[in-house]
SEKOLBA-835502 format. One line per 8 residues: number of its first residue (from 1); their letters; for each residue x, y, z of N, C-alpha, C, O. Coordinates in Angstrom, 2 decimals. Each point is the difference from the previous one (the first is absolute). Example, Ala and Ser with C-alpha at 12.3 -4.5 7.8 and 13.67 -1.06 7.14 Angstrom:
SEKOLBA-835502
1 = AS = 13.19,-5.69,7.80,-0.89,1.19,0.00,0.90,1.20,0.00,1.04,-0.02,0.66; -1.39,1.07,-1.38,0.82,1.19,0.06,-0.77,1.09,0.73,0.51,1.11,0.17
end
This chain:
SEKOLBA-835502
1 = XXXXXXXX = 69.20,-132.75,17.70,0.01,-1.57,-0.15,0.24,-0.96,1.27,1.02,-0.14,0.68; -2.12,-0.38,-0.59,-0.12,-1.18,1.11,1.10,-1.01,0.22,-0.21,-1.22,0.06; 1.53,1.87,0.08,1.35,-1.01,0.67,0.08,0.32,1.68,-0.03,1.05,0.63; 0.16,-2.46,-0.22,0.56,0.11,1.09,1.50,-0.77,0.14,0.44,-0.46,-1.06; 0.44,0.27,2.38,0.50,-0.79,0.04,-0.55,-1.10,1.12,-0.92,0.21,0.79; 1.74,-1.45,-0.90,0.23,-1.03,1.02,0.91,-0.27,0.65,0.81,-0.77,-0.53; -0.49,1.28,2.04,1.27,-0.72,0.72,1.49,0.91,-0.90,1.06,-0.61,-0.12; -1.20,2.00,-0.40,0.49,0.44,-0.85,0.33,0.11,-0.79,0.87,0.81,-0.31
9 = XXXXXXXX = -1.68,-1.94,-0.71,-0.04,-0.50,-1.40,-1.08,0.63,-1.06,-1.21,0.06,0.17; 1.75,0.26,-0.99,-0.96,0.97,-1.05,-0.35,-0.56,-1.18,0.92,-0.66,-0.48; -1.86,0.69,-0.14,-0.31,-0.58,-1.29,1.38,0.54,-1.22,0.82,0.89,0.26; -0.88,-1.65,-1.50,1.05,-0.19,-0.51,-1.00,0.86,-1.32,-1.18,-0.28,-0.17; 1.93,1.34,-0.71,-1.26,0.44,-1.05,0.73,0.13,-1.35,0.93,0.80,-0.04; -1.19,-1.35,-0.83,0.60,-0.03,-1.43,-0.01,1.62,-0.50,0.00,0.94,0.79; 0.00,-0.82,-2.04,-0.50,1.27,-0.50,-1.36,0.29,-0.15,-0.79,-0.88,0.34; 0.26,2.19,-0.86,-1.27,0.29,-0.32,-1.36,-0.55,1.11,-1.18,0.16,-0.34
17 = XXXXXXXX = 1.62,-0.89,1.81,-1.13,-0.58,0.71,-1.04,0.54,0.19,0.17,1.17,0.34; -1.64,-1.59,-0.43,-0.91,1.10,0.57,-0.61,-0.76,1.39,-0.81,-0.92,-0.15; 1.19,1.29,1.38,-1.26,-0.13,0.91,-0.94,0.61,0.42,0.45,1.13,0.17; -1.71,-1.13,0.17,-1.07,0.89,-0.49,0.07,0.11,1.50,0.33,-0.95,0.71; -0.76,2.50,-0.11,0.38,0.29,1.18,-1.14,-0.45,1.39,-0.24,0.38,1.15; -0.26,-1.49,-2.19,-1.05,-0.58,0.90,0.41,-1.88,-0.09,-0.52,-1.03,0.43; 1.57,1.33,-1.12,0.28,-1.79,0.16,1.31,0.07,0.77,0.80,0.91,-0.16; -0.61,-2.06,1.13,1.28,-0.13,1.10,0.82,-1.01,-0.71,-0.46,-0.78,-0.83
25 = XXXXXXXX = 2.09,0.84,1.32,1.23,-0.62,-0.30,0.58,-0.45,0.99,0.25,0.92,0.78; 0.17,-2.08,-0.36,0.81,0.30,1.24,1.09,-1.02,-0.11,0.02,-0.99,-0.73; 0.86,1.37,1.55,1.07,-0.60,0.22,0.69,-0.71,-1.13,-0.04,0.80,-0.93; 0.87,-2.30,0.37,0.49,-0.39,-0.46,-0.93,-0.42,-1.61,-0.48,-1.11,-0.21; 0.42,2.05,-0.58,-0.96,0.14,-0.91,0.82,0.47,-1.17,0.42,1.16,0.05; -0.19,-1.76,-0.91,0.71,0.71,-1.28,-0.84,0.00,-1.29,-0.62,-0.95,-0.47; 0.71,2.45,-0.12,-0.89,-0.37,-0.96,0.70,0.52,-1.30,0.55,1.09,-0.17; -0.69,-2.02,-0.62,0.57,0.80,-1.42,-0.59,0.95,-0.48,-0.99,0.52,0.51
33 = XXXXXXXX = 1.78,-0.01,-2.04,-0.35,1.19,-0.58,-1.33,-0.25,-0.94,-0.33,-0.88,-0.79; -0.34,2.24,1.32,-1.02,0.28,-0.27,-1.56,-0.73,0.59,-1.17,0.21,-0.32; 1.67,-0.96,1.13,-1.29,-0.22,0.63,-0.84,0.35,1.04,0.56,0.40,1.01; -1.80,-0.46,-1.02,-1.01,0.57,0.32,-0.45,-0.46,1.56,0.15,-1.14,0.44; -0.69,2.19,0.25,-0.79,-0.89,1.30,-1.44,1.02,-0.01,0.00,1.23,0.07; -0.89,-1.90,-0.15,-0.94,1.54,-0.34,-0.84,-0.24,2.18,0.41,-0.61,1.00; -1.06,1.08,-1.16,-0.88,0.86,1.03,-0.69,-1.44,1.23,-0.85,-0.81,-0.36; 1.43,0.83,1.62,-0.46,-0.93,1.13,0.77,-1.71,-0.22,0.08,-0.87,0.87
41 = XXXXXXXX = 0.38,0.80,-2.32,1.09,-0.97,0.12,1.21,-0.10,1.69,0.50,0.96,0.60; -0.40,-2.07,-0.36,0.87,-0.09,1.06,1.41,-0.78,-0.76,-0.39,-0.46,-1.08; 1.74,0.19,1.29,1.04,-0.52,0.06,0.51,-0.07,1.23,0.39,0.91,0.73; -0.42,-1.94,-0.56,0.81,-0.07,1.84,1.49,-0.84,-0.33,0.04,-1.23,-0.03; 0.78,1.84,-0.13,1.10,-1.08,0.10,0.74,0.05,1.80,1.02,0.55,0.43; -1.79,-1.16,0.06,0.45,0.30,1.59,1.22,-1.22,0.50,1.12,0.00,0.50; -1.93,-0.78,-0.88,0.74,-1.36,0.51,0.88,-1.22,-1.13,0.63,-1.04,0.16; -0.99,1.81,-1.19,1.03,-0.67,-0.86,-0.09,1.21,-1.54,-0.18,1.22,0.10
49 = XXXXXXXX = 0.30,-1.77,-1.03,-0.08,0.94,-1.34,-0.81,-0.16,-0.72,-0.48,-1.13,-0.13; -0.06,2.38,-0.72,-0.89,0.06,-0.88,1.21,0.62,-1.38,0.76,0.94,0.21; -0.81,-1.60,-1.43,0.37,0.14,-0.96,-1.31,0.58,-1.36,-0.99,-0.67,-0.28; 1.24,1.65,-0.19,-0.82,0.58,-1.04,0.36,0.47,-1.34,0.09,1.22,-0.12; 0.15,-1.94,-0.91,0.66,-0.16,-1.11,-0.45,1.30,-1.11,-1.20,0.30,0.03; 2.00,0.38,-0.89,-0.25,1.11,-0.56,-1.53,0.17,-1.10,-0.45,-0.56,-0.99; 0.18,1.40,1.67,-1.46,0.26,-1.24,-1.39,-0.51,0.69,-1.09,0.23,-0.52; 1.22,-0.91,1.69,-1.23,-0.80,0.83,-1.06,1.12,0.61,0.52,0.92,0.64
57 = XXXXXXXX = -1.58,-0.91,-0.75,-0.46,0.65,0.67,-1.10,-0.62,1.28,-0.71,-0.92,-0.41; 0.58,1.16,1.27,-0.82,-0.78,1.49,-1.44,1.65,-0.40,0.02,1.22,-0.13; -0.68,-1.99,0.11,-1.11,0.85,-0.23,-0.98,-0.13,1.63,0.12,-0.77,0.95; -0.94,1.79,-1.20,-0.36,0.62,1.82,-0.84,-0.75,0.43,-1.02,-0.42,-0.55; 1.77,0.05,2.36,-0.97,-0.91,0.54,0.91,-1.06,0.22,-0.17,-0.58,1.07; 1.26,0.10,-1.92,0.48,-1.19,0.64,1.06,-0.18,0.64,0.81,0.82,-0.43; -0.27,-1.57,1.38,0.35,-0.76,0.87,1.46,-0.95,-0.03,-0.15,-1.20,0.21; 1.02,1.51,-0.36,1.40,-0.70,-0.20,0.81,-0.12,1.26,0.35,0.90,0.76
65 = XXXXXXXX = -0.18,-1.89,-0.70,0.78,-1.03,1.49,0.51,-0.48,-0.09,0.29,-0.29,-1.17; 0.50,-0.42,2.39,1.07,-1.44,-0.13,-0.02,-0.45,1.20,-0.52,0.61,0.94; 1.10,-1.76,-0.85,0.45,-0.73,1.05,1.22,-0.23,0.83,1.05,-0.41,-0.49; -1.20,0.65,1.64,1.36,0.35,0.83,0.73,-1.63,0.41,-0.58,-1.07,0.18; 1.95,1.38,-0.12,0.74,-1.44,0.01,-0.41,-0.09,1.73,0.04,0.80,0.94; -0.47,-2.40,-1.14,-0.60,-0.78,1.61,-0.09,-1.58,-0.74,0.17,-0.32,-1.18; -0.50,-0.50,2.38,-0.17,-1.04,-0.10,-0.41,-0.69,-0.80,0.38,-1.16,-0.12; -1.48,1.86,-0.81,-0.95,-0.64,-0.71,0.27,0.22,-1.69,-0.67,-0.42,-0.95
73 = XXXXXXXX = 2.06,1.37,0.96,0.26,0.55,-1.59,1.19,0.33,0.46,-0.02,1.20,0.26; 1.18,-1.72,0.00,1.25,0.56,0.36,0.21,0.43,-1.35,-0.28,-0.38,-1.14; 1.21,1.86,2.04,0.54,1.16,-1.12,-1.47,0.80,-0.37,-0.03,1.20,-0.29; -1.23,-2.13,0.34,-1.16,1.01,-0.32,-0.22,-0.16,-1.16,0.73,-0.86,-0.49; -2.03,1.74,-0.78,0.03,0.34,-1.31,-0.16,1.75,0.10,-0.66,0.78,0.67; 1.86,-0.70,-1.96,-0.21,1.32,-0.30,-1.90,0.20,-1.01,-0.90,-0.84,-0.07; 0.94,2.16,-0.49,-1.10,-0.41,-1.44,0.96,0.86,-0.84,0.60,1.05,0.28; -0.62,-1.85,-1.47,0.97,0.54,-1.34,-1.17,-0.08,-0.61,-0.80,-0.94,0.08
81 = XXXXXXXX = 0.67,2.22,-0.89,-0.94,0.29,-1.54,0.84,0.50,-0.94,0.84,0.89,0.10; -1.16,-1.58,-1.07,0.99,0.30,-1.44,-0.42,1.66,-0.64,-0.68,0.95,0.38; 1.21,-1.14,-1.10,-0.04,1.04,-0.95,-1.12,0.43,-0.84,-0.57,-1.05,-0.33; 0.09,1.83,-0.08,-1.74,0.26,-0.56,-1.05,-0.80,0.23,-0.71,-0.70,-0.73; 0.74,0.98,2.05,-1.41,-0.95,0.79,-0.83,1.25,0.43,0.31,1.08,0.51; -1.68,-1.77,-0.97,-1.17,0.84,0.11,-0.70,-0.80,1.74,0.16,-1.15,0.40; -0.61,1.83,0.01,-0.68,-0.71,1.40,-0.73,0.83,0.52,0.38,0.99,0.62; -1.53,-1.35,-0.83,-0.97,0.64,-0.13,-0.74,0.32,1.12,0.18,-0.78,0.93
89 = XXXXXXXX = -0.82,1.52,-0.75,-1.16,1.03,1.27,0.02,-1.46,1.19,-0.22,-1.17,-0.31; 0.55,1.73,1.71,-0.48,-0.42,0.94,1.03,-1.85,-0.03,-0.65,-0.87,0.58; 1.60,0.51,-0.98,0.34,-1.28,-0.23,1.43,-0.07,1.01,0.93,0.80,0.08; -1.16,-2.22,0.70,1.04,-0.03,0.70,0.75,-1.12,-0.15,-0.42,-1.15,-0.07; 2.01,1.68,0.00,0.79,-0.72,0.04,1.17,-0.23,0.99,0.90,0.78,0.34; -1.21,-2.35,0.12,0.76,-0.30,0.96,1.32,-0.78,0.17,-0.06,-1.21,0.23; 1.16,1.81,-0.32,1.21,-1.18,0.12,0.23,-0.86,-1.08,0.45,-1.12,0.23; -0.76,1.59,-1.75,-0.12,-0.64,-0.90,1.01,0.36,-1.51,0.48,1.14,0.04
97 = XXXXXXXX = -0.25,-1.69,-0.88,1.10,-0.10,-1.13,-1.45,0.03,-1.35,-0.80,-0.84,-0.42; 1.13,2.65,0.07,-1.08,0.11,-1.74,1.27,0.34,-0.30,0.93,0.48,0.65; -1.15,-0.99,-2.29,1.16,0.67,-1.08,-0.70,1.13,-0.94,-0.87,0.81,0.32; 1.47,-0.99,-1.47,-0.28,1.19,-0.62,-1.38,-0.29,-0.81,-0.67,-1.01,-0.16; 0.53,2.49,-0.30,-1.09,0.06,-1.01,-1.17,-0.88,1.09,0.16,-1.22,0.05; -0.83,1.58,0.46,-0.98,-0.84,0.60,-1.11,0.59,0.74,0.28,0.72,0.96; -1.50,-0.91,-1.26,-1.23,0.61,0.82,-0.35,-0.25,1.17,-0.67,-1.03,-0.08; 0.76,1.49,1.51,-0.79,-0.71,0.75,-1.42,0.90,0.27,0.06,1.19,0.31
105 = XXXXXXXX = -1.10,-1.77,-0.45,-1.72,0.38,-0.37,0.25,0.90,1.52,0.99,-0.07,0.73; -2.19,0.90,-0.55,-0.76,0.62,0.95,-0.42,-1.05,1.04,-0.20,-1.17,-0.32; 0.06,1.64,1.59,0.28,-0.38,1.17,0.25,-1.71,0.23,-0.50,-0.81,0.78; 1.39,0.73,-1.72,0.95,-1.57,-0.03,0.72,-0.42,1.29,0.46,0.94,0.65; -0.31,-1.94,-0.26,0.94,-0.31,1.32,1.01,-1.08,-0.75,-0.35,-1.05,-0.53; 1.93,1.66,0.65,0.57,-1.07,-0.21,1.18,-0.71,1.23,1.11,0.51,-0.04; -1.24,-1.23,0.71,0.45,-0.42,1.23,1.87,-0.17,0.03,0.85,0.33,-0.83; -0.75,-0.93,2.08,1.74,-0.35,0.30,0.36,-1.16,-1.08,-0.76,-0.92,-0.33
113 = XXXXXXXX = 1.91,1.13,-0.09,0.85,-0.93,-0.60,-0.51,-0.01,-1.58,0.84,-0.46,-0.78; -1.89,0.84,0.28,-0.48,-0.12,-1.30,0.30,0.62,-0.95,-0.08,1.23,-0.06; 0.57,-2.12,-1.06,1.09,0.48,-0.90,-0.91,0.33,-1.35,-0.75,-0.89,-0.42; 0.80,1.82,-0.06,-1.39,0.38,-1.34,1.45,0.47,-1.34,0.63,1.05,-0.11; -0.58,-2.00,-0.50,0.95,0.45,-1.33,0.04,1.14,-0.83,-0.41,0.95,0.67; 0.76,-0.55,-1.98,0.31,0.62,-0.61,-1.74,0.00,-0.73,-0.67,-1.03,-0.10; 0.14,2.64,-0.42,-1.39,-0.46,-0.83,-1.10,-0.77,0.83,-0.33,-1.16,-0.25; -0.12,1.78,1.09,-1.03,-0.78,0.92,-0.62,1.03,0.18,0.55,1.05,0.34
121 = XXXXXXXX = -2.28,-1.21,-0.60,-1.07,0.87,0.18,-0.50,-0.94,1.28,-0.19,-1.22,-0.03; 0.00,2.20,1.28,-0.79,-0.98,0.88,-1.31,0.86,0.12,0.21,1.21,0.11; -1.29,-1.55,-0.11,-1.36,0.18,-0.30,-0.23,1.14,1.24,0.70,-0.34,0.96; -1.40,1.50,-0.69,-0.56,0.17,1.15,-0.67,-1.01,1.02,-0.62,-1.00,-0.36; 0.76,1.25,1.24,-0.51,-0.82,0.98,0.71,-1.42,0.53,-0.36,-0.73,0.93; 1.38,0.59,-1.75,0.46,-1.45,-0.19,0.50,0.15,1.96,-0.25,0.92,0.78; 0.88,-2.01,-0.57,0.67,-0.30,0.83,1.45,-0.87,-0.70,-0.34,-0.66,-0.98; 1.51,0.59,1.24,0.84,-0.88,-0.01,0.50,-0.78,1.13,0.94,0.46,0.66
129 = XXXXXXXX = -1.30,-1.22,-0.45,0.86,-0.55,1.29,1.11,-0.43,-0.05,0.63,-0.26,-1.02; -0.13,0.10,2.64,1.42,0.34,0.47,0.80,-1.61,-0.78,-0.49,-1.12,-0.08; 1.77,1.60,-0.35,0.50,-0.69,-0.47,-0.42,-0.42,-1.47,0.64,-0.90,-0.54; -1.81,1.58,-0.20,-0.32,-0.74,-1.37,0.73,0.93,-1.19,0.09,1.23,-0.01; 0.31,-2.01,-0.80,0.75,0.72,-1.02,-0.69,-0.14,-1.24,-0.27,-1.07,-0.55; -0.03,2.37,0.09,-0.76,0.25,-1.31,0.84,-0.03,-1.50,0.90,0.79,-0.24; -1.27,-1.63,-0.53,1.17,0.20,-1.21,-0.31,1.01,-1.02,-1.09,0.47,-0.34; 2.31,-0.24,-0.11,-0.17,1.22,-0.93,-1.10,0.01,-1.32,-0.41,-1.12,-0.30
137 = XXXXXXXX = -0.03,2.08,-0.37,-1.00,0.10,-1.01,-1.42,-0.07,0.49,-0.76,0.02,-0.97; 0.03,-0.11,2.30,-1.34,-0.80,0.50,-0.78,0.69,0.31,0.36,0.59,1.01; -1.61,-0.21,-1.42,-0.75,0.34,1.32,-0.40,-1.12,0.98,-0.03,-1.23,-0.15; -0.17,1.76,0.86,0.12,-0.17,1.30,-1.27,0.16,0.85,-0.31,1.07,-0.52; -0.65,-1.28,1.38,-1.00,0.47,0.69,-0.48,-0.68,0.98,0.49,-1.10,0.27; -1.73,1.72,0.57,-0.47,-1.21,0.96,0.91,0.10,1.61,1.09,0.46,0.34; -2.14,-1.14,0.30,0.56,-0.12,1.73,0.18,-1.58,0.00,-1.14,-0.46,-0.07; 2.24,-0.76,0.12,1.23,0.59,-0.48,-0.08,0.52,-1.50,-0.79,-0.41,-0.85
145 = XXXXXXXX = 1.87,1.50,0.67,0.28,-0.13,-1.63,0.57,-0.99,-0.79,1.08,-0.58,0.16; -1.99,0.43,-1.09,0.57,-1.39,-1.35,-0.02,0.61,-1.20,-0.76,0.93,-0.23; 1.53,-1.37,-0.57,0.40,0.59,-1.62,-1.34,-0.72,-0.67,-0.38,-1.17,0.11; -0.28,2.40,-0.92,-1.11,-0.73,-0.61,0.21,0.41,-1.45,-0.99,0.24,-0.69; 1.85,-0.17,0.34,0.51,0.62,-1.29,1.38,0.32,-0.18,0.70,0.31,0.96; -0.22,-0.38,-2.22,1.21,0.79,-0.40,-0.40,1.19,-0.32,-1.13,0.17,-0.46; 2.07,0.91,0.67,-0.16,1.21,-0.92,0.02,0.35,-1.36,0.75,-0.59,-0.77; -1.34,1.30,0.46,0.44,0.20,-1.20,0.62,1.30,-0.65,-0.23,1.16,0.32
153 = XXXXXXXX = 1.02,-1.61,-1.23,1.11,0.82,-0.33,-0.79,1.69,0.05,0.54,0.65,0.90; -1.52,0.08,-1.56,-0.54,1.30,0.98,0.05,-0.18,1.17,0.66,0.94,0.46; -1.01,-1.68,0.44,0.21,0.25,1.31,1.08,-0.02,1.02,0.01,0.56,1.10; 1.05,-1.43,-1.75,1.36,-0.03,0.21,0.52,1.91,-0.08,0.53,0.67,0.89; -0.93,-0.26,-2.22,0.46,1.68,-0.17,-0.75,0.82,0.72,0.33,1.11,0.42; -1.19,-1.58,-0.29,-0.94,0.95,1.07,0.66,0.00,1.36,-0.34,0.96,0.71; 1.03,-1.65,-0.29,0.60,-0.02,1.24,1.23,0.87,0.15,0.10,0.51,1.12; 1.04,-0.18,-2.15,0.57,0.25,0.10,-0.60,2.14,-0.63,0.59,1.06,0.22
161 = XXXXXXXX = -1.65,-1.29,-0.85,-0.95,1.40,-0.25,0.12,0.83,0.97,0.63,1.06,0.01; -1.66,-1.89,1.37,-0.49,0.29,1.12,1.01,0.55,0.96,-0.37,0.98,0.64; 1.77,-1.49,-0.38,1.03,0.71,0.38,0.13,0.77,-0.49,-0.31,1.04,0.59; 0.75,-0.93,-1.77,0.67,1.13,-0.71,-1.30,1.44,-0.03,0.31,1.16,0.27; -1.40,-1.50,-0.56,-1.34,1.16,0.25,0.33,0.59,1.34,-0.11,1.22,0.12; 0.68,-2.23,1.33,-0.47,0.73,1.05,1.60,0.88,0.52,0.08,0.73,0.99; 1.07,-1.04,-1.95,0.82,1.13,-0.11,-0.29,1.12,-0.07,0.27,0.87,0.83; -1.19,-0.69,-2.36,-0.20,0.81,-0.44,-0.61,0.82,1.26,0.42,1.01,0.56
169 = XXXXXXXX = -1.53,-1.78,-0.33,-1.41,0.81,1.71,1.00,0.60,0.63,0.05,1.23,0.05; 0.96,-2.07,0.55,0.72,0.73,1.28,0.84,1.06,-0.64,-0.13,0.92,0.81; 1.12,-0.37,-2.01,0.24,0.73,-0.53,-1.21,1.25,0.47,0.45,1.14,0.13; -1.02,-1.22,-0.04,-1.21,1.10,-0.54,-0.01,0.66,1.94,-0.08,1.13,0.49; 0.23,-2.69,0.19,-0.36,0.81,1.40,1.36,0.45,0.43,-0.09,0.79,0.94; 1.38,-1.04,-1.34,1.29,0.61,0.46,0.22,1.14,0.07,-0.39,0.63,-0.98; 0.94,0.02,1.85,0.54,1.20,-0.27,1.05,0.21,-1.47,0.75,-0.94,-0.27; -0.74,1.96,-0.47,1.32,-0.04,-0.89,1.41,-0.09,0.90,0.40,0.43,1.08
177 = XXXXXXXX = 0.06,-1.16,-2.07,1.59,-0.52,0.73,0.91,1.71,-0.52,-0.08,0.70,-1.01; 0.78,-0.60,2.10,0.71,1.64,-0.02,0.96,0.07,-1.18,0.85,-0.83,-0.34; -1.01,1.44,0.06,1.26,0.24,-1.49,1.48,0.12,0.01,0.05,0.62,1.06; 1.13,-0.73,-1.40,1.63,0.35,0.47,0.03,1.18,1.06,-0.47,1.13,-0.13; 1.14,-1.67,1.21,0.54,1.21,1.01,-1.08,0.88,0.28,0.07,1.22,0.11; -1.73,-2.42,0.05,-0.62,0.49,1.00,-1.16,0.80,-0.70,-0.79,0.74,0.58; 0.85,-1.09,-2.41,-0.73,1.08,-0.69,-1.23,-0.70,0.37,0.02,-1.23,-0.08; -1.05,1.79,0.47,-1.36,-0.41,0.46,-0.70,-1.28,-1.41,-0.78,-0.93,0.22
185 = XX = 1.38,1.32,-1.55,-0.45,-0.83,-0.80,-1.50,0.89,-0.86,-0.43,1.09,0.35; -0.06,-1.85,-1.38,-0.98,0.71,-0.66,-1.30,0.05,1.11,-1.04,0.58,-0.30
end
């Protein structure tokens, strides 16, 4: 597992977390239960904190970072990602807030101070500008990302399905949990 301290602070991991050996999680990063971080993803919680909710998956090549405390951003900006979120391959999330049951499409960019409400689909390759808010139940696409339509009921259900499916996939990659008293289990 690629876990590294920053200034003596290590990431905090929930139960059954999977971090691929070629991924890297640094510093003040808190990962909820059943989170998965896939090859070549980097979560750098050095100058502020990163929080990833339960059952969220951060796919291959994604970069997650934060903003430091300074004269232009007093207190800095953390990166907060909710529960049951799918972050597609090569996405970049920087000091934003993402709600629950969202899908951030492949190669999308979400910038400083952006807020994505619950149950939002950000299309592949979209750019969410600094400070922009994306309201619930919408499909957003483009540069800058704009709401193109409401999500259908099956699309909203698929957001949760995607996260649950990644929990199953990551369980195939994890070594089995040891049984009681050090028993290696099945």
